[in-house]
LOPA-567655 format. One record per residue: residue number from 1; x, y, z of N, C-alpha, C in turn. Coordinates in nm, 4 decimals. Example, Ala and Ser with C-alpha at 12.3 -4.5 7.8 and 13.67 -1.06 7.14 Angstrom:
<pts>
<pt i="1" n_u="1.3190" n_v="-0.5690" n_w="0.7800" ca_u="1.2300" ca_v="-0.4500" ca_w="0.7800" c_u="1.3200" c_v="-0.3300" c_w="0.7800"/>
<pt i="2" n_u="1.2850" n_v="-0.2250" n_w="0.7080" ca_u="1.3670" ca_v="-0.1060" ca_w="0.7140" c_u="1.2900" c_v="0.0030" c_w="0.7870"/>
</pts>
This chain:
<pts>
<pt i="1" n_u="16.8644" n_v="4.9578" n_w="21.9605" ca_u="16.7651" ca_v="4.9101" ca_w="21.8764" c_u="16.7653" c_v="4.9977" c_w="21.7461"/>
<pt i="2" n_u="16.7559" n_v="4.9211" n_w="21.6332" ca_u="16.7566" ca_v="4.9977" ca_w="21.5002" c_u="16.6385" c_v="4.9511" c_w="21.4270"/>
<pt i="3" n_u="16.6016" n_v="5.0458" n_w="21.3304" ca_u="16.4878" ca_v="5.0108" ca_w="21.2469" c_u="16.5276" c_v="5.0592" c_w="21.1084"/>
<pt i="4" n_u="16.4368" n_v="5.0075" n_w="21.0106" ca_u="16.4540" ca_v="5.0430" ca_w="20.8721" c_u="16.4044" c_v="5.1898" c_w="20.8487"/>
<pt i="5" n_u="16.4796" n_v="5.2698" n_w="20.7831" ca_u="16.4393" ca_v="5.4081" ca_w="20.7692" c_u="16.3175" c_v="5.4153" c_w="20.6761"/>
<pt i="6" n_u="16.2253" n_v="5.5089" n_w="20.7157" ca_u="16.1124" ca_v="5.5460" ca_w="20.6280" c_u="16.1225" c_v="5.6891" c_w="20.5930"/>
<pt i="7" n_u="16.0462" n_v="5.7217" n_w="20.4877" ca_u="16.0574" ca_v="5.8556" ca_w="20.4273" c_u="16.0333" c_v="5.9747" c_w="20.5230"/>
<pt i="8" n_u="15.9504" n_v="5.9509" n_w="20.6304" ca_u="15.9210" ca_v="6.0459" ca_w="20.7242" c_u="16.0251" c_v="6.0646" c_w="20.8464"/>
<pt i="9" n_u="16.1167" n_v="5.9698" n_w="20.8533" ca_u="16.2091" ca_v="5.9870" ca_w="20.9605" c_u="16.3018" c_v="6.1128" c_w="20.9523"/>
<pt i="10" n_u="16.2877" n_v="6.1925" n_w="21.0418" ca_u="16.3597" ca_v="6.3289" ca_w="21.0400" c_u="16.5197" c_v="6.3098" c_w="21.0427"/>
<pt i="11" n_u="16.5607" n_v="6.2028" n_w="21.1180" ca_u="16.7002" ca_v="6.1805" ca_w="21.1207" c_u="16.7627" c_v="6.1369" c_w="20.9936"/>
<pt i="12" n_u="16.6929" n_v="6.0546" n_w="20.9264" ca_u="16.7439" ca_v="6.0225" ca_w="20.7839" c_u="16.7309" c_v="6.1233" c_w="20.6866"/>
<pt i="13" n_u="16.6279" n_v="6.2115" n_w="20.6937" ca_u="16.6182" ca_v="6.3264" ca_w="20.6086" c_u="16.7304" c_v="6.4274" c_w="20.6305"/>
<pt i="14" n_u="16.7570" n_v="6.4429" n_w="20.7566" ca_u="16.8730" ca_v="6.5441" ca_w="20.7929" c_u="17.0108" c_v="6.4835" c_w="20.7557"/>
<pt i="15" n_u="17.0316" n_v="6.3612" n_w="20.7774" ca_u="17.1678" ca_v="6.3062" ca_w="20.7568" c_u="17.1926" c_v="6.2583" c_w="20.6108"/>
<pt i="16" n_u="17.0817" n_v="6.2211" n_w="20.5465" ca_u="17.0950" ca_v="6.1701" ca_w="20.4124" c_u="17.1270" c_v="6.2706" c_w="20.3086"/>
<pt i="17" n_u="17.2429" n_v="6.2708" n_w="20.2320" ca_u="17.2697" ca_v="6.3726" ca_w="20.1355" c_u="17.1649" c_v="6.3831" c_w="20.0236"/>
<pt i="18" n_u="17.0866" n_v="6.2827" n_w="20.0071" ca_u="16.9797" ca_v="6.2834" ca_w="19.8962" c_u="16.8626" c_v="6.3606" c_w="19.9372"/>
<pt i="19" n_u="16.8457" n_v="6.3713" n_w="20.0694" ca_u="16.7312" ca_v="6.4388" ca_w="20.1225" c_u="16.7607" c_v="6.5753" c_w="20.1889"/>
<pt i="20" n_u="16.8694" n_v="6.6204" n_w="20.1653" ca_u="16.9205" ca_v="6.7396" ca_w="20.2279" c_u="16.8355" c_v="6.8672" c_w="20.1859"/>
<pt i="21" n_u="16.7871" n_v="6.8633" n_w="20.0587" ca_u="16.7097" ca_v="6.9800" ca_w="20.0166" c_u="16.5876" c_v="7.0027" c_w="20.1076"/>
<pt i="22" n_u="16.5349" n_v="6.9074" n_w="20.1677" ca_u="16.4162" ca_v="6.9313" ca_w="20.2559" c_u="16.4676" c_v="7.0178" c_w="20.3809"/>
<pt i="23" n_u="16.5772" n_v="6.9769" n_w="20.4397" ca_u="16.6318" ca_v="7.0482" ca_w="20.5486" c_u="16.6781" c_v="7.1810" c_w="20.5163"/>
<pt i="24" n_u="16.7472" n_v="7.1960" n_w="20.4042" ca_u="16.7910" ca_v="7.3268" ca_w="20.3533" c_u="16.6808" c_v="7.4250" c_w="20.3309"/>
<pt i="25" n_u="16.5726" n_v="7.3750" n_w="20.2851" ca_u="16.4523" ca_v="7.4556" ca_w="20.2589" c_u="16.3971" c_v="7.5118" c_w="20.3949"/>
<pt i="26" n_u="16.3956" n_v="7.4185" n_w="20.4901" ca_u="16.3481" ca_v="7.4491" ca_w="20.6167" c_u="16.4373" c_v="7.5350" c_w="20.7122"/>
<pt i="27" n_u="16.5659" n_v="7.5356" n_w="20.6757" ca_u="16.6670" ca_v="7.5940" ca_w="20.7705" c_u="16.7505" c_v="7.6913" c_w="20.7035"/>
<pt i="28" n_u="16.6932" n_v="7.7758" n_w="20.6162" ca_u="16.7827" ca_v="7.8757" ca_w="20.5489" c_u="16.8358" c_v="7.9767" c_w="20.6412"/>
<pt i="29" n_u="16.7524" n_v="8.0212" n_w="20.7425" ca_u="16.8044" ca_v="8.1125" ca_w="20.8459" c_u="16.8398" c_v="8.0346" c_w="20.9724"/>
<pt i="30" n_u="16.9485" n_v="8.0847" n_w="21.0385" ca_u="16.9780" ca_v="8.0189" ca_w="21.1658" c_u="16.8813" c_v="8.0524" c_w="21.2674"/>
<pt i="31" n_u="16.8650" n_v="7.9546" n_w="21.3580" ca_u="16.7656" ca_v="7.9712" ca_w="21.4684" c_u="16.7637" c_v="7.8527" c_w="21.5490"/>
<pt i="32" n_u="16.6488" n_v="7.8291" n_w="21.6160" ca_u="16.6328" ca_v="7.7148" ca_w="21.7126" c_u="16.5729" c_v="7.6004" c_w="21.6222"/>
<pt i="33" n_u="16.6377" n_v="7.4929" n_w="21.6360" ca_u="16.5882" ca_v="7.3643" ca_w="21.5748" c_u="16.5461" c_v="7.2733" c_w="21.6884"/>
<pt i="34" n_u="16.4184" n_v="7.2383" n_w="21.7012" ca_u="16.3763" ca_v="7.1558" ca_w="21.7964" c_u="16.3452" c_v="7.0199" c_w="21.7310"/>
<pt i="35" n_u="16.4071" n_v="6.9126" n_w="21.7844" ca_u="16.3882" ca_v="6.7746" ca_w="21.7313" c_u="16.3083" c_v="6.6963" c_w="21.8328"/>
<pt i="36" n_u="16.1799" n_v="6.6736" n_w="21.8021" ca_u="16.1054" ca_v="6.5883" ca_w="21.9017" c_u="16.1055" c_v="6.4402" c_w="21.8410"/>
<pt i="37" n_u="16.1438" n_v="6.3543" n_w="21.9285" ca_u="16.1632" ca_v="6.2080" ca_w="21.8703" c_u="16.1718" c_v="6.1248" c_w="22.0028"/>
<pt i="38" n_u="16.1576" n_v="6.0020" n_w="21.9701" ca_u="16.1750" ca_v="5.8898" ca_w="22.0671" c_u="16.3204" c_v="5.8514" c_w="22.0714"/>
<pt i="39" n_u="16.3989" n_v="5.8981" n_w="21.9625" ca_u="16.5404" ca_v="5.8636" ca_w="21.9493" c_u="16.5674" c_v="5.7159" c_w="21.9463"/>
<pt i="40" n_u="16.4751" n_v="5.6368" n_w="21.9010" ca_u="16.5006" ca_v="5.4885" ca_w="21.8901" c_u="16.5467" c_v="5.4590" c_w="21.7531"/>
<pt i="41" n_u="16.6565" n_v="5.5122" n_w="21.7188" ca_u="16.7281" ca_v="5.4805" ca_w="21.6072" c_u="16.8702" c_v="5.4509" c_w="21.6448"/>
<pt i="42" n_u="16.9554" n_v="5.4002" n_w="21.5555" ca_u="17.1042" ca_v="5.3802" ca_w="21.5898" c_u="17.1581" c_v="5.5223" c_w="21.6276"/>
<pt i="43" n_u="17.2340" n_v="5.5321" n_w="21.7333" ca_u="17.3029" ca_v="5.6469" ca_w="21.7869" c_u="17.3664" c_v="5.7213" c_w="21.6767"/>
<pt i="44" n_u="17.4373" n_v="5.6586" n_w="21.5977" ca_u="17.5036" ca_v="5.7304" ca_w="21.4891" c_u="17.4209" c_v="5.8005" c_w="21.3958"/>
<pt i="45" n_u="17.2909" n_v="5.7574" n_w="21.3784" ca_u="17.1921" ca_v="5.8237" ca_w="21.2961" c_u="17.1537" c_v="5.9558" c_w="21.3536"/>
<pt i="46" n_u="17.1024" n_v="5.9558" n_w="21.4810" ca_u="17.0704" ca_v="6.0757" ca_w="21.5348" c_u="17.1816" c_v="6.1812" c_w="21.5577"/>
<pt i="47" n_u="17.3045" n_v="6.1216" n_w="21.5895" ca_u="17.4206" ca_v="6.2044" ca_w="21.6081" c_u="17.4517" c_v="6.2789" c_w="21.4807"/>
<pt i="48" n_u="17.4485" n_v="6.2145" n_w="21.3760" ca_u="17.4900" ca_v="6.2692" ca_w="21.2332" c_u="17.3848" c_v="6.3730" c_w="21.2104"/>
<pt i="49" n_u="17.2611" n_v="6.3480" n_w="21.2300" ca_u="17.1559" ca_v="6.4456" ca_w="21.2065" c_u="17.1688" c_v="6.5729" c_w="21.2927"/>
<pt i="50" n_u="17.1857" n_v="6.5543" n_w="21.4257" ca_u="17.1904" ca_v="6.6678" ca_w="21.5065" c_u="17.3260" c_v="6.7514" c_w="21.4820"/>
<pt i="51" n_u="17.4324" n_v="6.6784" n_w="21.4457" ca_u="17.5587" ca_v="6.7422" ca_w="21.4080" c_u="17.5364" c_v="6.8291" c_w="21.2836"/>
<pt i="52" n_u="17.4620" n_v="6.7761" n_w="21.1996" ca_u="17.4304" ca_v="6.8537" ca_w="21.0604" c_u="17.3561" c_v="6.9853" c_w="21.0981"/>
<pt i="53" n_u="17.2671" n_v="6.9847" n_w="21.1968" ca_u="17.1874" ca_v="7.1076" ca_w="21.2283" c_u="17.2789" c_v="7.1916" c_w="21.2986"/>
<pt i="54" n_u="17.3675" n_v="7.1501" n_w="21.3877" ca_u="17.4718" ca_v="7.2335" ca_w="21.4520" c_u="17.5617" c_v="7.2920" c_w="21.3538"/>
<pt i="55" n_u="17.6047" n_v="7.2199" n_w="21.2612" ca_u="17.6931" ca_v="7.2682" ca_w="21.1581" c_u="17.6370" c_v="7.3787" c_w="21.0682"/>
<pt i="56" n_u="17.5016" n_v="7.3858" n_w="21.0629" ca_u="17.4339" ca_v="7.4835" ca_w="20.9831" c_u="17.4165" c_v="7.6091" c_w="21.0747"/>
<pt i="57" n_u="17.4602" n_v="7.6048" n_w="21.1976" ca_u="17.4634" ca_v="7.7248" ca_w="21.2810" c_u="17.3397" c_v="7.7397" c_w="21.3753"/>
<pt i="58" n_u="17.2678" n_v="7.6252" n_w="21.3827" ca_u="17.1357" ca_v="7.6346" ca_w="21.4561" c_u="17.1687" c_v="7.6059" c_w="21.6061"/>
<pt i="59" n_u="17.0839" n_v="7.6604" n_w="21.6952" ca_u="17.0832" ca_v="7.6177" ca_w="21.8352" c_u="16.9922" c_v="7.5033" c_w="21.8282"/>
<pt i="60" n_u="17.0331" n_v="7.3827" n_w="21.8802" ca_u="16.9525" ca_v="7.2558" ca_w="21.8661" c_u="16.8995" c_v="7.2185" c_w="22.0125"/>
<pt i="61" n_u="16.7739" n_v="7.1729" n_w="22.0040" ca_u="16.7120" ca_v="7.1105" ca_w="22.1257" c_u="16.6735" c_v="6.9760" c_w="22.0925"/>
<pt i="62" n_u="16.7112" n_v="6.8798" n_w="22.1549" ca_u="16.6616" ca_v="6.7382" ca_w="22.1449" c_u="16.5610" c_v="6.7166" c_w="22.2549"/>
<pt i="63" n_u="16.4391" n_v="6.6860" n_w="22.2062" ca_u="16.3242" ca_v="6.6742" ca_w="22.3052" c_u="16.2931" c_v="6.5202" c_w="22.2981"/>
<pt i="64" n_u="16.3235" n_v="6.4401" n_w="22.3893" ca_u="16.3008" ca_v="6.2966" ca_w="22.3923" c_u="16.1625" c_v="6.2745" c_w="22.4411"/>
<pt i="65" n_u="16.0623" n_v="6.2448" n_w="22.3610" ca_u="15.9306" ca_v="6.2152" ca_w="22.4025" c_u="15.9262" c_v="6.0747" c_w="22.4630"/>
<pt i="66" n_u="15.8752" n_v="6.0592" n_w="22.5850" ca_u="15.8637" ca_v="5.9381" ca_w="22.6531" c_u="15.7369" c_v="5.9085" c_w="22.7270"/>
<pt i="67" n_u="15.6756" n_v="5.7973" n_w="22.7158" ca_u="15.5482" ca_v="5.7724" ca_w="22.7772" c_u="15.5715" c_v="5.7123" c_w="22.9087"/>
<pt i="68" n_u="15.4639" n_v="5.7043" n_w="22.9942" ca_u="15.4876" ca_v="5.6450" ca_w="23.1244" c_u="15.5111" c_v="5.4996" c_w="23.1167"/>
<pt i="69" n_u="15.4588" n_v="5.4200" n_w="23.0229" ca_u="15.4902" ca_v="5.2819" ca_w="23.0150" c_u="15.6372" c_v="5.2526" c_w="22.9763"/>
<pt i="70" n_u="15.6922" n_v="5.3485" n_w="22.9091" ca_u="15.8380" ca_v="5.3345" ca_w="22.8784" c_u="15.9284" c_v="5.3396" c_w="23.0152"/>
<pt i="71" n_u="15.8901" n_v="5.4324" n_w="23.0907" ca_u="15.9750" ca_v="5.4516" ca_w="23.2109" c_u="15.9434" c_v="5.3573" c_w="23.3192"/>
<pt i="72" n_u="15.8206" n_v="5.3100" n_w="23.3307" ca_u="15.7709" ca_v="5.2202" ca_w="23.4432" c_u="15.7164" c_v="5.0943" c_w="23.3860"/>
<pt i="73" n_u="15.7974" n_v="4.9915" n_w="23.3542" ca_u="15.7482" ca_v="4.8678" ca_w="23.3036" c_u="15.6624" c_v="4.7845" c_w="23.3962"/>
<pt i="74" n_u="15.6529" n_v="4.8348" n_w="23.5216" ca_u="15.5725" ca_v="4.7580" ca_w="23.6196" c_u="15.4214" c_v="4.7750" c_w="23.5841"/>
<pt i="75" n_u="15.3837" n_v="4.8781" n_w="23.5035" ca_u="15.2540" ca_v="4.8964" ca_w="23.4713" c_u="15.2048" c_v="4.8002" c_w="23.3544"/>
<pt i="76" n_u="15.3044" n_v="4.7346" n_w="23.2935" ca_u="15.2713" ca_v="4.6495" ca_w="23.1765" c_u="15.2156" c_v="4.5114" c_w="23.2281"/>
<pt i="77" n_u="15.1433" n_v="4.4508" n_w="23.1447" ca_u="15.0895" ca_v="4.3094" ca_w="23.1945" c_u="15.1910" c_v="4.2172" c_w="23.2031"/>
<pt i="78" n_u="15.1729" n_v="4.1021" n_w="23.2569" ca_u="15.2740" ca_v="3.9958" ca_w="23.2714" c_u="15.3260" c_v="3.9333" c_w="23.1455"/>
<pt i="79" n_u="15.2299" n_v="3.9349" n_w="23.0496" ca_u="15.2675" ca_v="3.8832" ca_w="22.9150" c_u="15.2138" c_v="3.9719" c_w="22.8077"/>
<pt i="80" n_u="15.2957" n_v="3.9940" n_w="22.6982" ca_u="15.2615" ca_v="4.0856" ca_w="22.5971" c_u="15.2949" c_v="4.0133" c_w="22.4565"/>
<pt i="81" n_u="15.2190" n_v="4.0571" n_w="22.3629" ca_u="15.2390" ca_v="4.0116" ca_w="22.2204" c_u="15.2990" c_v="4.1283" c_w="22.1466"/>
<pt i="82" n_u="15.4137" n_v="4.1134" n_w="22.0987" ca_u="15.4917" ca_v="4.2263" ca_w="22.0304" c_u="15.4879" c_v="4.2009" c_w="21.8811"/>
<pt i="83" n_u="15.4607" n_v="4.3089" n_w="21.8058" ca_u="15.4714" ca_v="4.3002" ca_w="21.6687" c_u="15.5588" c_v="4.3914" c_w="21.6027"/>
<pt i="84" n_u="15.6519" n_v="4.3443" n_w="21.5242" ca_u="15.7462" ca_v="4.4397" ca_w="21.4531" c_u="15.6804" c_v="4.5142" c_w="21.3478"/>
<pt i="85" n_u="15.6945" n_v="4.6430" n_w="21.3544" ca_u="15.6190" ca_v="4.7314" ca_w="21.2608" c_u="15.6734" c_v="4.7086" c_w="21.1133"/>
<pt i="86" n_u="15.7926" n_v="4.6826" n_w="21.1008" ca_u="15.8498" ca_v="4.6673" ca_w="20.9574" c_u="15.8197" c_v="4.5271" c_w="20.8980"/>
<pt i="87" n_u="15.8404" n_v="4.4249" n_w="20.9804" ca_u="15.8291" ca_v="4.2919" ca_w="20.9290" c_u="15.6889" c_v="4.2197" c_w="20.9635"/>
<pt i="88" n_u="15.6216" n_v="4.2807" n_w="21.0498" ca_u="15.4844" ca_v="4.2310" ca_w="21.0899" c_u="15.5041" c_v="4.0964" c_w="21.1665"/>
<pt i="89" n_u="15.6147" n_v="4.0510" n_w="21.2058" ca_u="15.6358" ca_v="3.9286" ca_w="21.2801" c_u="15.5875" c_v="3.9584" c_w="21.4214"/>
<pt i="90" n_u="15.5292" n_v="3.8558" n_w="21.4830" ca_u="15.4850" ca_v="3.8625" ca_w="21.6180" c_u="15.5610" c_v="3.7834" c_w="21.7194"/>
<pt i="91" n_u="15.5695" n_v="3.8186" n_w="21.8443" ca_u="15.6347" ca_v="3.7293" ca_w="21.9430" c_u="15.5662" c_v="3.7566" c_w="22.0691"/>
<pt i="92" n_u="15.5418" n_v="3.6409" n_w="22.1415" ca_u="15.4800" ca_v="3.6404" ca_w="22.2725" c_u="15.5977" c_v="3.6498" c_w="22.3759"/>
<pt i="93" n_u="15.5879" n_v="3.7432" n_w="22.4670" ca_u="15.6943" ca_v="3.7584" ca_w="22.5684" c_u="15.6391" c_v="3.7665" c_w="22.7140"/>
<pt i="94" n_u="15.7015" n_v="3.6889" n_w="22.7825" ca_u="15.6731" ca_v="3.6932" ca_w="22.9405" c_u="15.7512" c_v="3.8027" c_w="23.0007"/>
<pt i="95" n_u="15.6935" n_v="3.8979" n_w="23.0651" ca_u="15.7588" ca_v="4.0116" ca_w="23.1261" c_u="15.7876" c_v="3.9699" c_w="23.2785"/>
<pt i="96" n_u="15.9019" n_v="3.8944" n_w="23.2949" ca_u="15.9311" ca_v="3.8582" ca_w="23.4315" c_u="15.9927" c_v="3.9768" c_w="23.5084"/>
<pt i="97" n_u="16.0044" n_v="3.9748" n_w="23.6392" ca_u="16.0635" ca_v="4.0784" ca_w="23.7131" c_u="16.2028" c_v="4.1108" c_w="23.6653"/>
<pt i="98" n_u="16.2797" n_v="4.0113" n_w="23.6318" ca_u="16.4188" ca_v="4.0203" ca_w="23.5839" c_u="16.4169" c_v="4.1101" c_w="23.4460"/>
<pt i="99" n_u="16.3225" n_v="4.0661" n_w="23.3546" ca_u="16.3082" ca_v="4.1350" ca_w="23.2369" c_u="16.2743" c_v="4.2792" c_w="23.2493"/>
<pt i="100" n_u="16.1774" n_v="4.3067" n_w="23.3436" ca_u="16.1334" ca_v="4.4404" ca_w="23.3615" c_u="16.2509" c_v="4.5214" c_w="23.4147"/>
<pt i="101" n_u="16.3319" n_v="4.4643" n_w="23.5120" ca_u="16.4497" ca_v="4.5466" ca_w="23.5567" c_u="16.5518" c_v="4.5661" c_w="23.4555"/>
<pt i="102" n_u="16.5774" n_v="4.4759" n_w="23.3759" ca_u="16.6637" ca_v="4.4977" ca_w="23.2607" c_u="16.6176" c_v="4.6097" c_w="23.1646"/>
<pt i="103" n_u="16.4897" n_v="4.5981" n_w="23.1412" ca_u="16.4341" ca_v="4.6953" ca_w="23.0491" c_u="16.4401" c_v="4.8392" c_w="23.1065"/>
<pt i="104" n_u="16.4086" n_v="4.8485" n_w="23.2405" ca_u="16.4158" ca_v="4.9789" ca_w="23.3020" c_u="16.5612" c_v="5.0369" c_w="23.3006"/>
<pt i="105" n_u="16.6624" n_v="4.9411" n_w="23.3164" ca_u="16.7946" ca_v="4.9824" ca_w="23.3101" c_u="16.8347" c_v="5.0310" c_w="23.1677"/>
<pt i="106" n_u="16.7945" n_v="4.9662" n_w="23.0678" ca_u="16.8109" ca_v="4.9887" ca_w="22.9318" c_u="16.7636" c_v="5.1312" c_w="22.9002"/>
<pt i="107" n_u="16.6350" n_v="5.1664" n_w="22.9362" ca_u="16.5734" ca_v="5.2920" ca_w="22.9174" c_u="16.6559" c_v="5.4018" c_w="22.9795"/>
<pt i="108" n_u="16.6908" n_v="5.3869" n_w="23.1040" ca_u="16.7737" ca_v="5.4839" ca_w="23.1698" c_u="16.9088" c_v="5.5004" c_w="23.1033"/>
<pt i="109" n_u="16.9726" n_v="5.3984" n_w="23.0602" ca_u="17.1051" ca_v="5.4094" ca_w="22.9881" c_u="17.0779" c_v="5.4833" c_w="22.8525"/>
<pt i="110" n_u="16.9776" n_v="5.4465" n_w="22.7957" ca_u="16.9447" ca_v="5.5172" ca_w="22.6633" c_u="16.9421" c_v="5.6683" c_w="22.6867"/>
<pt i="111" n_u="16.8527" n_v="5.7051" n_w="22.7798" ca_u="16.8333" ca_v="5.8535" ca_w="22.8084" c_u="16.9594" c_v="5.9188" c_w="22.8595"/>
<pt i="112" n_u="17.0415" n_v="5.8465" n_w="22.9413" ca_u="17.1699" ca_v="5.9116" ca_w="22.9905" c_u="17.2700" c_v="5.9201" c_w="22.8763"/>
<pt i="113" n_u="17.2709" n_v="5.8226" n_w="22.7906" ca_u="17.3683" ca_v="5.8347" ca_w="22.6751" c_u="17.3345" c_v="5.9503" c_w="22.5801"/>
<pt i="114" n_u="17.2088" n_v="5.9559" n_w="22.5527" ca_u="17.1678" ca_v="6.0843" ca_w="22.4730" c_u="17.1880" c_v="6.2075" c_w="22.5429"/>
<pt i="115" n_u="17.1569" n_v="6.2190" n_w="22.6743" ca_u="17.1794" ca_v="6.3365" ca_w="22.7440" c_u="17.3298" c_v="6.3778" c_w="22.7483"/>
<pt i="116" n_u="17.4132" n_v="6.2827" n_w="22.7810" ca_u="17.5639" ca_v="6.3058" ca_w="22.7801" c_u="17.6147" c_v="6.3569" c_w="22.6333"/>
<pt i="117" n_u="17.5600" n_v="6.2857" n_w="22.5225" ca_u="17.6039" ca_v="6.3259" ca_w="22.3964" c_u="17.5600" c_v="6.4670" c_w="22.3743"/>
<pt i="118" n_u="17.4312" n_v="6.5044" n_w="22.4128" ca_u="17.3916" ca_v="6.6394" ca_w="22.3777" c_u="17.4737" c_v="6.7407" c_w="22.4603"/>
<pt i="119" n_u="17.4933" n_v="6.7135" n_w="22.5862" ca_u="17.5715" ca_v="6.8058" ca_w="22.6771" c_u="17.7032" c_v="6.8310" c_w="22.6172"/>
<pt i="120" n_u="17.7752" n_v="6.7228" n_w="22.5658" ca_u="17.9047" ca_v="6.7402" ca_w="22.5081" c_u="17.9153" c_v="6.8292" c_w="22.3936"/>
<pt i="121" n_u="17.8013" n_v="6.8521" n_w="22.3181" ca_u="17.7975" ca_v="6.9358" ca_w="22.1973" c_u="17.7026" c_v="7.0594" c_w="22.2207"/>
<pt i="122" n_u="17.6706" n_v="7.0936" n_w="22.3436" ca_u="17.5935" ca_v="7.2082" ca_w="22.3659" c_u="17.4603" c_v="7.2016" c_w="22.3058"/>
<pt i="123" n_u="17.3989" n_v="7.0807" n_w="22.2922" ca_u="17.2653" ca_v="7.0572" ca_w="22.2377" c_u="17.1805" c_v="7.0486" c_w="22.3625"/>
<pt i="124" n_u="17.0709" n_v="7.1379" n_w="22.3670" ca_u="16.9771" ca_v="7.1343" ca_w="22.4805" c_u="16.9136" c_v="6.9953" c_w="22.4759"/>
<pt i="125" n_u="16.8877" n_v="6.9408" n_w="22.5925" ca_u="16.8196" ca_v="6.8139" ca_w="22.6038" c_u="16.7048" c_v="6.8159" c_w="22.7131"/>
<pt i="126" n_u="16.5910" n_v="6.7529" n_w="22.6726" ca_u="16.4902" ca_v="6.7350" ca_w="22.7790" c_u="16.4169" c_v="6.6015" c_w="22.7385"/>
<pt i="127" n_u="16.3647" n_v="6.5345" n_w="22.8500" ca_u="16.2884" ca_v="6.4177" ca_w="22.8305" c_u="16.1536" c_v="6.4630" c_w="22.8630"/>
<pt i="128" n_u="16.0531" n_v="6.4695" n_w="22.7681" ca_u="15.9231" ca_v="6.5150" ca_w="22.7950" c_u="15.8294" c_v="6.3874" c_w="22.8201"/>
<pt i="129" n_u="15.7714" n_v="6.3820" n_w="22.9308" ca_u="15.6845" ca_v="6.2732" ca_w="22.9701" c_u="15.5471" c_v="6.3045" c_w="22.9203"/>
<pt i="130" n_u="15.4958" n_v="6.2164" n_w="22.8247" ca_u="15.3581" ca_v="6.2356" ca_w="22.7660" c_u="15.2518" c_v="6.2364" c_w="22.8663"/>
<pt i="131" n_u="15.2704" n_v="6.1729" n_w="22.9825" ca_u="15.1686" ca_v="6.1634" ca_w="23.0842" c_u="15.1545" c_v="6.2971" c_w="23.1602"/>
<pt i="132" n_u="15.2559" n_v="6.3708" n_w="23.1682" ca_u="15.2640" ca_v="6.4957" ca_w="23.2366" c_u="15.1940" c_v="6.6068" c_w="23.1518"/>
<pt i="133" n_u="15.1883" n_v="6.5899" n_w="23.0205" ca_u="15.1226" ca_v="6.6890" ca_w="22.9364" c_u="15.1999" c_v="6.8040" c_w="22.8911"/>
<pt i="134" n_u="15.1389" n_v="6.8871" n_w="22.8066" ca_u="15.2228" ca_v="7.0010" ca_w="22.7404" c_u="15.2530" c_v="7.1013" c_w="22.8383"/>
<pt i="135" n_u="15.1700" n_v="7.1276" n_w="22.9375" ca_u="15.1989" ca_v="7.2285" ca_w="23.0399" c_u="15.3355" c_v="7.2002" c_w="23.1137"/>
<pt i="136" n_u="15.3399" n_v="7.0716" n_w="23.1557" ca_u="15.4706" ca_v="7.0323" ca_w="23.2240" c_u="15.5888" c_v="7.0475" c_w="23.1393"/>
<pt i="137" n_u="15.5717" n_v="7.0084" n_w="23.0050" ca_u="15.6815" ca_v="7.0257" ca_w="22.9108" c_u="15.7298" c_v="7.1702" c_w="22.9090"/>
<pt i="138" n_u="15.6265" n_v="7.2555" n_w="22.8857" ca_u="15.6595" ca_v="7.3998" ca_w="22.8644" c_u="15.7173" c_v="7.4686" c_w="22.9994"/>
<pt i="139" n_u="15.6599" n_v="7.4288" n_w="23.1112" ca_u="15.6898" ca_v="7.4986" ca_w="23.2344" c_u="15.8067" c_v="7.4245" c_w="23.3170"/>
<pt i="140" n_u="15.8334" n_v="7.2934" n_w="23.2908" ca_u="15.9445" ca_v="7.2257" ca_w="23.3581" c_u="16.0450" c_v="7.1708" c_w="23.2725"/>
<pt i="141" n_u="16.0148" n_v="7.0953" n_w="23.1654" ca_u="16.1142" ca_v="7.0190" ca_w="23.0875" c_u="16.1937" c_v="7.1190" c_w="23.0080"/>
<pt i="142" n_u="16.1308" n_v="7.2097" n_w="22.9368" ca_u="16.2140" ca_v="7.3043" ca_w="22.8588" c_u="16.2932" c_v="7.3999" c_w="22.9278"/>
<pt i="143" n_u="16.2389" n_v="7.4535" n_w="23.0393" ca_u="16.3325" ca_v="7.5354" ca_w="23.1207" c_u="16.4518" c_v="7.4628" c_w="23.1783"/>
<pt i="144" n_u="16.4185" n_v="7.3398" n_w="23.2222" ca_u="16.5419" ca_v="7.2486" ca_w="23.2659" c_u="16.6469" c_v="7.2307" c_w="23.1568"/>
<pt i="145" n_u="16.5950" n_v="7.2241" n_w="23.0290" ca_u="16.6926" ca_v="7.2121" ca_w="22.9189" c_u="16.7592" c_v="7.3444" c_w="22.8890"/>
<pt i="146" n_u="16.7178" n_v="7.4502" n_w="22.9491" ca_u="16.7800" ca_v="7.5761" ca_w="22.9244" c_u="16.7301" c_v="7.6458" c_w="22.7957"/>
<pt i="147" n_u="16.6148" n_v="7.6156" n_w="22.7445" ca_u="16.5558" ca_v="7.6706" ca_w="22.6230" c_u="16.4511" c_v="7.7864" c_w="22.6688"/>
<pt i="148" n_u="16.3741" n_v="7.7654" n_w="22.7602" ca_u="16.2826" ca_v="7.8592" ca_w="22.8116" c_u="16.3163" c_v="7.9005" c_w="22.9574"/>
<pt i="149" n_u="16.2971" n_v="8.0286" n_w="22.9895" ca_u="16.3225" ca_v="8.0697" ca_w="23.1314" c_u="16.1997" c_v="8.1234" c_w="23.1938"/>
</pts>
C-alpha cells in the first residue's frame, strides 16, 4: 500500500534531500533514534529513511504501532465503508471470511518483512499493540526488541 507523502511524514522528511535539514537539526549527536509508525508506506521509502539514520551513526529502533483491529479482522463488521484519506473516494466493501483471511495474512507478511529487514541491518524492531497500552510496550515490546532490559 502506498500513499501520497504529506509534510509530516517522517520517512519522507528523512529520505528527501530537500527536507534533510530537519533531521540534521534533530540528530547532530549520535544516539538512539526511535521511529514510531504504522510503516504503511512503500518499503523503499521506510528503508531509505532508516538507512539514512543508520548512516548518521544512530542506533535505530523501528516501533510498528498496531491496533487490535489490524491484527484481528474478525472483530470488524461484515460490511464497511472505506474512504481514501487523500482522494476522499468511498467504497463499500463486504468483509467475507476469505477476505478477512487474506487481510490477516497480508498484515502478518507486512510485519514479517519489516522485521526481517530490520534484523538484517541491526535495527531494533518491535510491534507495539495499542490495546495492550504503554506499560506493555515498555515492559514487553521494547525489551523483546533489545532496547530496554
